[in-house]
N, C-alpha and C positions, 0 to 999 in steps of 0.2 A: 553396777559391774555387766556387762553383757558380752556374750560371744552368738556369734550368726550360730541360727539352729536351722536345720532343712523344715520347710512346712509340709505336713502331712498334707495328702490326698483329700480334694476339698470332699464335706459332707451334706448329701441332698439335706436342706432346708426345711420344717414345715409352714405351709400360708397360714397365715394367721386374720382374725377378724378386726374389725376397724374399732371393736372396744377393747384389743389386746392389750393388756398394760405394757407402757415403756421403760426397757433398761436404757443409760447414758454410758456408753464405757468410753471410758477417756482413756488416752492413753498420751502416755508423754516420755516420749526416747524419739532421737533425729534420723536414727537410721530405721526403714520397711524393715531389711531384714535379720533384725538384731533377734533377742530372746523375748524382748519386751515387748517386740508388736506381734511375736508367735503367740507370746501367753493372752494380749489383749483379745487377737485372732481365736483363737480357741478359747477362750474366754466368753468372747459376742456368738460364737455359735452355740455351745452351752445354752446361754441364757435364753436362744433363740428356738431350740428346742424344746425347753420349757415353758415356751408360749409368750416371750417377753417379743413386742417388735424394737429391733435392735437401733441407737442413735450410736455411730461410733464416729468420737470426738478427736481426731489426730490433731494436736495439738501444732505439732510442728506440720505439719500436710497444710492443715491448714493457714497456716501463717500468721498464729496467735500472737503476738505483741505483748509479754508478761510485764512490761513496766506500766505502772500506774503514772495516770495523769492528768491535767486539770479538768478536762471534760470527764472524766470517770467519776470525778469528785467533786463539781463547780461548789457546792456548800457542802461540808461533811456535817454538819451538824442538823439540814434538813433533811428528813425522811421521803420527802415528796419528792424530791428534785429529780433532774432529770438525767439520767446516765448517757454518755455515749452510744453512739447508734450500735459499737460493735458490743460492748456489754451489755445493754439488751435485750442483742439476738441470744445472746448467751446465753443468760438470764432466761429467757423463753425454754431454751431447751433446757432448762434445770425442771420450770415448772412445770413441762410435760413431762417429764420424767417420773415414772414411780421408784427405781431403784438406782442409785447410779454407783459406778466402777469402777474406779482408778487403779492404770496398772502403768506399773512407776520401776525406773531403779531406783534403789535408795543409795543416796548419796549422803556422805556423813552422819550419815542415822537420820539422814529426814528425807523430802522429795526432793527433784530438779526444780530448778528458777522455776522453768516455765510450769509448770504446775502450782509452783508456791504462788504466780505470777496472775497464772489463772484464780484464784483462789483471790489471793488479794485483789485482782480489779472485777471480779463477778459477782463474788459473797458478801457485797455490798453493803456498808449499814443502810438501814432501808429496807434491804430487799431479803438478807440471806436473815439479818438482826438486828438489834434493836426497836422490835416490836412487841406486847403483849403476846401475839399469839404469832409464834414465828409462820412464815409464806412456806415455809419449806419442812412446814409438821408435816408425819408421818410418812414422809418420805425416809429411805432403808438406804446405808452407804457401805461398800467393801472395798477395800483398801489392799489391792494386791503390790505389793514391795520387794521385787527381787533383788536379793543380798548373793555376795562372792561369799562370805563368810560361811564356811564350812559348819553342819547340823551341832557338832561335838567342840566350836571354838568358846570359849567364858562369853565373851562379847554380845552370842547370838539371845542372851537370856533379856541380857540390858536394853540392846537394840530393839525387843519387842516392847519392853515395860516404855521406852522413851516414845516411838510410835505409835503407841495407844496413846496414849496423855498428848498430844503433839497432837495426832487425828481424828482417836472418836472422843475425847474429853473434850482438847481444845478447841475444835473445829468444828466438827458433826453432831456434837451434843448441843453447842454452846448459841448451834442454827438452826437445833431442834428437831430435828433428825431422831426418828422413834427408835433406830437401832443403826450402830455401826461398829465393824469388825475389821480388824485387822490381820490378815492374811501373809505371815512372813515367810518366802519364796526364799531358802537357803540353799546354797549348793549349785551355784546362778556359773560359776565360775569353769570352766573345764580345767585349770589347774589352783587345787586347792590352794589357797593361801591364808596366815592370819602372823600377827605382831608377836611374837617372844616377850619376857617381863623386862627386857632390853630397849625395846622399842625397834627389833631386827624385824624386817619382815621376810619371812619365811616362805617362801612359792614351789611348789611343790608336782612333781611330772604333769604332765599335761595328759588327760587320757585319751584313749582313741580307740577305733575299731567298737567292738562289741561292749567295751565296757565305758565306750561314752554314749554310748547307744542306751543300753542300761543307766546308766545315772540320768540321763533327758527324759528317758520314760521315766522314770519315778520323779522328777520331777512336775512331767505334766500331769501324773495323778496326782502327785498334793496338789497342785492344782486347782486339778479338777475338785480334789476335796473341799478344797475351801470355798469354791462355788455350791457345792452340795450343801455342806452347810449352810452359807447364807440363804440358801432356798429355802433347806427343812426348819430352818427359827421362824420365816416369813411362812409358812403354812401351816406352823404350829401358832404364832400370834394371829391369824385371822381364824 
């Protein structure tokens, strides 16, 4: 659940040597003017400033088809099967990355269909899992999920737990990633909303002016801190 957000002035980014680490930043939103896209761009800039070469994968802009097809899995049980050309190209982008960062709106306490389809098609048996030594071993994953729930909404804690179990434990660790964390970015809506005990949707007044600017400045700060924490853990691990 996103709202349009004004992109700040661009920042100068450093040049990198040929041996720079690579961050694959995956954005899953259909609008380039969304808060999700804004957060993905800022995250990419932050990673680049930290020394990463950026591979920005905008699933909608690149026309990725999330539907699994026979060419993607011609023989599920064969780990050495030939994958479709599209799937193979995305596999290579993951192999070339040291870290993968997915930025997405939280839909029904999960990821959007296009991101789930990317995982279904690309994180395939024989590639991402199903081997005694995972091909993705040692890589690191950060999931940045934007949610309209407010920070004081009782559902927030459960949402964090569901996302951690599904994304970190059920996907990233299962595929051999050495580290995975979920940054849940609450208060993504400019109109606070929650469901009461009777199931009624309660929608507050839209914030505007200085209050709106302050809300989204705080949102950007929290997103930045999630990335900083992710990078700090990498330094400790090294």
